N, C-alpha and C positions, 0 to 999 in steps of 0.2 A: 620150521622154526619161525618165530615172529620176526618181521622185518624191523630194523631200527627206526625209531621215530624220525621224521624229517626235521632237519634243522630249521628253526624259526627264522624267517627273514628279518633283516634289520628294519626297524620301524622307520617309516618315512615321515619326516616332519615338514609340513608346509611353512613358508615364511610367516604367514599370518598367525601361526600357532606358537611362534617362538617367543620366549620370555627372557628377560635378563637373567643370566646364570650367576648364582652365588653358591655354586655347589661345593666349592673347595673350602673346608673349614679353616679359619685363620688360627694362628698360634697366639693364644691369649696369655702372655706372660711378659715380664719386664725385659727379657732379652729381645723379644720381637719389637716392643715399644722403642727400645734404645736403637735398634737397627733402623727403624723408620726415622727417628730423631737425628741419626748420624748423617743424614743427607739434607741438603738445602731444600730439595723438593718435598721430602717427607715432612720436615719442620714447617714449611710453608703451608702444606695442606692442612696440618693440624691447626695452625694459626688462622687459616682461612675458615675452617669449620667454626672455631670460636668467634671469629669476627662476625660472620654472618648469622650465628646464633644470636648475637647481640641485636642484629638488624631484625631478626624474627621476633625477638623479645619486644623490641620497640613496637612492632605491629600488634602484638598481643596487648601491650599496654595502651596503645592508641584506641583499641576497641573497647577499653574499659572492662576487660574480662577479669581483671584481678580484683578480688573483694577486699580492697584496702582503702584507707582514707586518702583524700586528695594530696595532703602533704607528704604522706608516705610514698604515694605513687610518683609524685614529682621527684622525690629524692632517689627512688629506684631508677627512674628514667634518666636522671642526670648521671648516676653512677654507671648505668648500662651503656650510655652513649660515650662517656669518657673512656671506658674500656674499648669500645668499638674504634674510636679515633686513634687510640694508642696502638692497637693491633694493626690498624690500617697503615699508619705511618711506619711501623716496624717492618711490615711485610714488603715495603718498597725496596728495602735493601736486598731481599731475596730475588727481586725482579730485575736487578741491574744486569745489563748485558744479556738478557734473555733472547734477544734477537739472534745471537750467534748460533745457538742450538737450532733455531728454526731455519737459518740460512744454510747450515750444514745439512739439515734434513732436505731442504729444497735443492741443494746442489746434487744430492743423490737422486732425488725424486724426478728431476728434470730428465734423467736418463732411464730410470726404472719404471716410471709411471705407475705408482702403487695403486691408484684408483682405476687403472685401465685407460685405454685410448679414448673412449667416449667421454669419460669423466675427467680427463686430464686438464681441460681448461678450468673446470671448477676447482681442481686440486691446486693449480697454479694461483688462482685468485685467492683462495683461502689462505695459502701459505705466505704469499706476499703480504696480505693483510695482517697475518699473525706475526710477521717480522716487523711490520710497520708500527703497530700500535704500541709495543713496549719501547720502541726507539723514540717515539714522540713523547711518551710518558716520562722519559728521562728529564724533559724540560720541567715537568711538574716537581720532580725531585729537586731540581736546581732551585726552583722557587721556594720549596720547603726549607732548604738549607741556606737561603738568603744569598745565593749566587746569581740570581736573576729576579726580575720583577714580572708580575703578571698575576692572573687569577688562576689558582689551582683548579677551581671548578670548571673553568672554560677549557683548560688543557685536558682535564679528565674526560669531560663530555666529548671532546673532539677525538681523542685517542681511543676511548672505549667504544665509540660508535664503529670504528674500524674493527675492533674486537668482536662486537656484536654481529656485524655483517659477516665476518669470517665464520662465526658459528652458525649463522643462518645458512650460508653456502654449504658448510660441512653437513649440516642436518639434512638439507635437500639432497645432496649428493649421496649420502648414506641411505636415505630413504629410497632413492632410485636404485641403488645397488641391491638393497634388500628385495625390492620388487622383481628384480631380474632373476633371482634364484627360484628354481622350481622346488618341488619336494626333495629334500636331501636325507641321506641316511645318517642316523645318529652316530656320533664318534668318527665321522668321516672328515676329510680335509675341508670339504664344502660346508659341512655343518659348523666347523670352527670359524670359517670365514663369514658365514651368515651371522653367527653369534657376535663376532667382532663388529660387523657392520651395524647390527641392531643396537649394540651397546653404544657405539660412537654416535649413532643417530639420536638416541635418547639423551645422551650426555650433552651433545651439541645443542639440542633443542632447549634443554633446561638451562644451559649456560646463556643462550641467547635471551631467554626470559630474564635471567638475573642481570646481565650486563645491559640489556635494553632499558631496564628501569634505572640502573645506576647512571647511564649516559643520557637518559631522557631521549632515547631513540624514538622517532615518530612512530606511533602505533604500538610500542612495546612498553610504555609507561604503565605500571600496575600499582603496587603498594608495597610497604615494607614487609608485610607478612609473606606475600608471594615471592618477593625478591630474596628475602632471607631463607625461606623454605626451600626454594629451588637450588640456592647456593649450598645449603647444608646437604642436600641430596647428592649433588655432584662432588662435593668434598668427600663424602663417605664413599662414593664410587671410586674416586681416585685412591683413597686410603685402602680400600679393599684390594685394588689391583697391586699396590706396592707392599702391602702388609705380608710378612712371611706366613706361609701356610703350614698347617700341621704335618708333621712327618711321623706317622705311627711306628715306623721301624726304629726310631730313636727314643721311643717313649720308655722311661724308667721311673715308675711311680715313687719308689723309695728315694732315689737320688733327687728327683724333682721336689719331693716334700722336704728333704733335708736342705736343698738349696733355697727353697722358699722360706724356711725357718731362719736361715742365716741372713737372708735379705731383709725379712721383717724385723729381726733383732737389730741389725745395723741401721735400718731406716728409722726405727723408734729412737735410737740413741741420737741420731742426727736431728730428728724432729724436735725432741725435747731440748737439745742444746740450742737449736734455732729459736725456740720459744723463749728460752732463758736469755739469749743474746738480745732479742728484740725487746724483751721486758727491761733489760738493763739499759738499753738506749733510750727507751720511752721514759724511764725514771730520771733521765738526765745524766747517766753515767759517763757520757763522752763529752760533757760540757766542761 
């Protein structure tokens, strides 16, 4: 009788061949969106994406790439930057007391050494800097609400340079960690660790480019297009990580269609009522 075919060995993946993994499909519905919005972190990442899209738009407009007249372009730029500044100021409330989470993480990391013994000094440096920059940035918030005097730009540049330096250190440490891996088996523990290190390396590098420009970090000043584009990428990376993933076992097309119909009907009623309310106010109905 014929012998059974030999089992195919697990494919080995060298570190250089690794790419960022977006293999898990996300759940694209209102329930998933609300789950993200229900947390400060999720809401902040969505606002960050919109804020830096404005910065990216500014770069596009500065290039003269929009085929519009000068007056129209000026109006678009003013409205775009007004939205940027409003979102920027609103996001500051989400960052209040952010140092606490980093300090708790650092408390445990001092013992567990999550980056390993050889990279532990870099871990300590990055985490202390990540705790320091939002603490200093509280002073900028105090200037905003008129509880202190000073230049918001100077405080931002000073605090954000610590942020940028922390991201540079993280990027270098994760790059070193990736290079230490040999070829790993797919779906193994080492494969997941390698994916995580690669992901963190790319994200930290992109964030360093973004914050380097915002803080005018020597050697990292670029332009609004690059700054906005890199921030949009890291915001999408963060949202992908926190966004609920599809669960095929719970899929019920008939019930999902019925729920969607109920949501669309209710949304249409609220939308039309909102338009009517705004129209009433604009016509002077509340004067």
